[in-house]
C-alpha positions as CSV (number, residue, x, y, z in Angstrom):
1,M,0.1,0.0,-0.1
2,K,1.1,3.4,-0.7
3,S,0.5,6.0,2.1
4,N,0.1,9.8,1.3
5,N,-0.7,11.6,4.5
6,N,-1.5,14.8,2.6
7,S,-4.3,13.0,0.4
8,N,-7.8,12.4,1.3
9,R,-7.8,9.4,-1.6
10,P,-7.9,6.0,-0.3
11,K,-4.8,4.0,-0.3
12,S,-3.7,2.2,-3.4
13,I,-3.1,-1.5,-3.2
14,I,-0.4,-3.0,-5.7
15,V,-0.6,-6.6,-6.2
16,Q,2.1,-8.7,-7.9
17,F,0.9,-12.0,-9.7
18,S,2.9,-15.0,-10.0
19,T,2.4,-15.2,-13.8
20,P,1.3,-12.6,-16.4
21,R,-1.3,-15.1,-17.3
22,L,-2.9,-14.8,-13.8
23,R,-2.7,-11.0,-13.9
24,D,-4.5,-10.8,-17.3
25,S,-7.0,-13.1,-16.2
26,F,-7.6,-11.0,-13.1
27,L,-7.7,-7.5,-15.1
28,A,-10.1,-9.3,-17.5
29,A,-12.3,-10.6,-14.9
30,S,-12.5,-6.9,-13.2
31,I,-13.3,-5.5,-16.5
32,N,-15.9,-8.0,-17.6
33,F,-17.7,-7.4,-14.1
34,N,-17.8,-3.6,-14.5
35,K,-19.3,-4.1,-18.1
36,S,-21.8,-6.2,-16.8
37,K,-23.1,-3.8,-13.9
38,C,-24.9,-0.5,-14.1
39,I,-22.7,2.4,-13.1
40,T,-23.8,2.3,-9.5
41,E,-23.1,-1.3,-9.1
42,K,-19.4,-1.5,-10.6
43,L,-16.9,-2.9,-8.4
44,N,-16.8,-1.2,-5.1
45,T,-15.6,-1.5,-1.5
46,L,-18.8,-3.4,-0.4
47,H,-18.1,-6.3,-2.9
48,L,-14.8,-6.9,-1.1
49,G,-16.6,-6.9,2.2
50,F,-15.3,-3.7,3.4
51,E,-17.3,-1.6,5.9
52,G,-18.2,1.8,5.8
53,E,-19.4,4.2,2.7
54,K,-19.4,2.4,-0.7
55,S,-16.2,3.7,-2.6
56,P,-15.4,2.6,-6.2
57,I,-12.4,0.3,-6.8
58,Y,-10.3,0.8,-9.9
59,V,-8.3,-1.8,-11.3
60,T,-5.5,-1.0,-13.7
61,E,-1.8,-2.3,-14.5
62,H,0.6,-0.6,-12.3
63,L,2.9,1.8,-14.4
64,S,6.4,3.0,-13.8
65,P,6.6,6.9,-13.0
66,A,7.6,7.6,-16.5
67,N,4.9,5.3,-18.1
68,K,2.3,7.0,-15.8
69,I,3.2,10.5,-17.1
70,L,3.4,9.3,-20.7
71,H,-0.1,7.6,-20.1
72,A,-1.7,10.7,-19.0
73,A,-0.2,12.7,-22.0
74,T,-1.3,10.2,-24.2
75,R,-5.0,10.2,-22.9
76,I,-5.0,14.1,-23.1
77,K,-3.8,14.2,-26.6
78,A,-6.3,11.3,-27.7
79,K,-9.0,13.1,-26.3
80,E,-8.0,16.4,-27.9
81,K,-7.9,14.4,-31.6
82,G,-10.9,12.5,-31.1
83,Y,-9.5,9.2,-30.3
84,K,-12.0,6.6,-28.6
85,H,-9.8,4.2,-27.0
86,V,-6.4,4.3,-24.9
87,W,-5.2,1.2,-23.0
88,V,-2.3,-0.3,-21.4
89,R,-1.2,-3.9,-21.7
90,G,1.9,-5.4,-20.4
91,G,3.0,-1.8,-19.4
92,R,2.7,-0.7,-23.1
93,I,0.2,2.3,-24.1
94,Y,-1.9,1.7,-27.0
95,V,-4.5,4.1,-28.9
96,R,-7.2,3.6,-31.2
97,K,-9.0,6.2,-33.4
98,N,-12.1,3.7,-33.3
99,D,-13.3,0.1,-33.3
100,F,-12.4,-0.3,-37.0
101,T,-8.7,1.3,-37.0
102,E,-5.6,-0.3,-36.2
103,F,-3.9,0.5,-32.9
104,I,-0.8,2.7,-32.3
105,L,1.9,1.9,-29.8
106,I,3.0,4.6,-28.0
107,R,6.6,4.2,-26.7
108,N,7.9,7.6,-25.9
109,T,6.7,11.4,-25.9
110,D,8.1,11.5,-29.7
111,S,5.4,8.7,-30.5
112,L,2.6,11.1,-29.3
113,N,2.9,12.7,-32.7
114,K,1.4,9.5,-34.6
115,I,-1.8,10.6,-32.8
116,V,-3.3,12.9,-35.7
């Protein structure tokens, strides 16, 4: 768990899986769970048995600080240019304009120029 005493945000929990297949299976299960629920019933603290106020739980891949910054910049640029999808798989950042276009791998800030 990370702790930042100056933040009101709940603490992050970082989980390391024994295999990439298990990690991918867990990520897929959380995505499928949320897709099958209405917005008020997506994965939250009550599903995991935590007491108190219901709070959403976000399951994502852990990124290095550099990739976290690159991912944020990619999301901003993709939104500006009307891209529909930005995702992370295996620590790599991808974008896709729509469901019918090829994906673009974003390796570094220079790669952001591919988003047009």
